[in-house]
C-alpha positions, -999 to +999 in steps of 0.1 A: -014-062-336-044-077-355-079-065-349-086-093-325-059-106-300-056-128-271-056-116-234-018-124-233-011-105-265-029-073-253-014-076-218+021-077-234+014-047-256+001-026-227+031-037-206+054-025-234+037+009-234+041+012-197+077+000-195+091+035-193+072+043-161+095+021-139+124+045-136+110+069-110+123+104-101+125+112-064+109+137-040+111+145-003+079+140+017+070+145+053+068+114+075+030+118+077+028+114+040+054+086+036+033+056+044+033+031+015+060+051-004+094+036-015+127+048-001+149+062-028+182+060-010+197+047+023+184+067+052+210+076+078+202+083+115+217+116+127+216+104+163+223+072+182+194+049+192+189+051+220+205+085+224+215+079+261+217+051+286+183+043+299+164+019+321+147-011+306+124-016+336+108+002+365+130-004+395+162+008+411+194+020+396+224+005+415+260-004+414+262-041+406+290-045+433+266-032+460+240-059+453+264-088+447+256-103+482+218-098+481+196-096+499+208-062+510+192-029+520+203+003+503+194+039+511+172+056+484+187+089+474+164+100+447+141+093+418+146+095+380+116+098+357+115+095+319+118+133+316+142+160+305+173+167+326+205+151+338+202+130+370+227+133+398+255+107+400+248+077+421+267+075+454+282+041+464+261+020+486+228+037+476+200+032+451+179+055+430+143+048+421+141+048+382+113+045+357+113+027+323+131+048+297+146+072+323+183+081+320+205+059+341+226+080+365+264+082+362+279+056+386+250+031+382+257+001+361+226-021+367+189-018+373+170-041+397+134-046+386+109-035+412+096-070+415+130-081+429+127-056+457+106-048+488+101-018+509+131-015+533+113+009+556+124+042+570+157+049+588+167+080+607+181+095+575+160+082+546+138+054+531+155+022+521+149-005+496+156-042+502+172-058+472+162-094+471+182-105+440+215-091+428+221-080+392+252-081+371+266-050+355+246-041+324+215-059+333+183-040+324+204-010+311+200+000+275+233+015+264+234+045+241+237+033+205+228-003+213+202-002+186+219+020+161+250+042+160+248+078+148+254+078+110+243+042+105+215+034+081+182+032+098+164+023+066+177+007+033+167+019-001+139+003-021+115-007+007+078+001+010+074+022+041+052+008+068+044+021+102+074+003+117+098+021+093+082+054+100+086+048+138+124+041+133+127+073+112+108+094+138+129+079+166+160+090+147+147+126+147+139+127+110+110+147+097+109+137+061+122+110+037+134+109+001+111+086-018+103+076-053+076+096-070+043+078-077+031+073-112+010+103-122-023+091-137-053+107-154-088+091-154-111+102-182-147+089-186-163+094-220-200+095-229-226+121-234-250+101-213-228+105-181-236+128-152-220+131-118-232+107-092-260+123-072-271+146-100-308+144-111-311+120-140-327+133-172-339+110-200-311+087-212-286+098-185-268+076-161-243+083-132-207+080-140-195+050-121-163+045-141-146+078-129-150+068-093-141+032-098-110+037-119-096+065-098-100+043-067-084+014-085-054+036-095-049+047-060-051+012-047-021+002-068+000+030-052-002+054-081-014+090-079-045+104-096-036+140-107-063+146-133-099+135-135-124+144-162-156+135-179-161+144-216-190+141-240-187+122-272-167+150-288-133+145-303-122+181-296-132+178-260-113+146-255-082+161-273-084+191-249-085+168-218-055+147-231-035+179-238-044+192-203-033+160-187+000+159-206+007+195-197+000+187-160+028+161-161+005+130-163+024+099-173-005+076-180-041+081-190-069+055-186-101+061-204-135+044-203-159+043-232-156+051-269-136+021-281-162-001-297-174-004-333-205+019-332-210+056-338-198+082-314-167+061-304-147+092-294-115+074-283-114+055-315-121+086-336-093+106-320-066+080-315-069+055-343-058+080-369-027+088-347-016+051-348-035+037-318-045+000-317-082-002-312-096-037-315-110-067-296-095-090-270-108-125-269-124-122-235-158-115-219-166-090-204-142-064-217-137-073-254-132-038-269-099-023-259-075+005-271-039+013-264-019+043-278+008+068-271-005+104-273+023+130-273+044+103-259+019+096-230+005+061-228-033+060-231-051+028-223-087+027-233-113+004-217-150-003-226-176+019-211-196-008-193-185-005-156-177-041-150-157-043-183-137-011-173-129-024-138-120-059-151-098-044-179-079-022-155-073-052-131-060-074-160-040-049-181-029-019-161-029-028-124-001-054-126+024-028-140+014-001-114+016-025-085+050-037-096+063-001-098+049+007-063+061-027-049+025-037-041+017-074-040+001-089-071-035-101-071-038-134-054-046-164-077-062-195-062-076-227-076-110-236-062-137-262-071-170-250-085-201-252-063-223-256-094-220-263-131-216-235-157-214-229-194-191-206-213-186-191-248-161-209-271-132-187-282-134-161-254-119-162-219-147-157-194-141-137-162-172-145-141-179-126-109-178-150-080-172-155-043-158-182-021-185-199-001-183-213+035-171-246+021-143-231+002-160-235-032-163-210-060-198-197-065-209-176-095-225-142-085-249-128-111-247-133-148-220-125-174-234-091-183-209-063-182-234-039-167-240-059-135-221-036-111-241-048-080-230-084-087-194-072-089-197-054-056-211-087-041-181-107-054-147-113-039-130-129-069-131-135-106-137-171-119-116-177-150-129-200-177-104-206-205-112-199-242-114-236-251-138-246-223-175-244-228-188-264-199-177-272-164-193-294-138-198-289-101-165-300-085-143-290-114-113-269-105-111-234-118-086-205-114-098-176-094-084-141-090-090-122-058-106-088-061 
């Protein structure tokens, strides 16, 4: 690529570097760790669902023939709760009190809901129930295997696991699932001025916001952060971190800082001699960018300004990771501007913004790439094309949800 490229050209180049990440190996994880993962193969249920005949309602288990001429009074011979154990068979002409989910006794073929009955009183031998409405055989009885037969697939391959899927797996007696591995990512911040958030700041030092933000952004796409580091503006230090990441099985590295045209551009100094593309994308913020393969491992370099780094990740890396993890793409919506704005010719502007109570796009803060508080107060990016320098209030613009 040339030294300066369009947003589309750089996005296509990054996409090509990440194309090999789509074929995922598999791993078995516990159900508790499977939320949001993707099933790698069909999942068979080892048991029938439900595993035995049970009652759909609180009421009385009966023989349908005994209540065909309701109202009728039947002697109550017992009670069955949703608990372990095998209930006694039902005698003809009698009823058994039964709870929802309890096993239906042998001989019973229907359940009369409690609201269709009334207390029949006491006789010399036992309590009775008066059945006010008859029920046909099979009513309010859940047959074994009526949901799923043993050996049938309870889950198909290739789905993103939600709570409803995990419930089905647990009901089938499964304790773990075979899923696709997540993409293993390293996040490396560069800059001698960076310190850990919370550390006392010396002259010229700033907290490292990029490490926190990019690691969180990676996780939000469904990928896995397995290596995090911060390096000074030192080529050997960066090389050591990249080697450590590669040896740890990292499949993708995202870096922040060190990709511009000044001195101490550590990412440029290390990777450009190895064939990396380090140049400028026609956008603001986020113009300086880098993309390379280091020992076969994709390395995508973003600018050091926090807004630029987060915006760059959202535009160039997040779409590929979301697609691999079957996560939805960022929502794009056209809104009208609440107020006029001006833009720079030749660069695509991504302005921080929010949707106001009237459904209009409102710019939040200025275009500066250091305004992290303005980004935190935003819920979308307002996109101004390269060939547009002015927009009036009421003009329609594309917005990308954050």
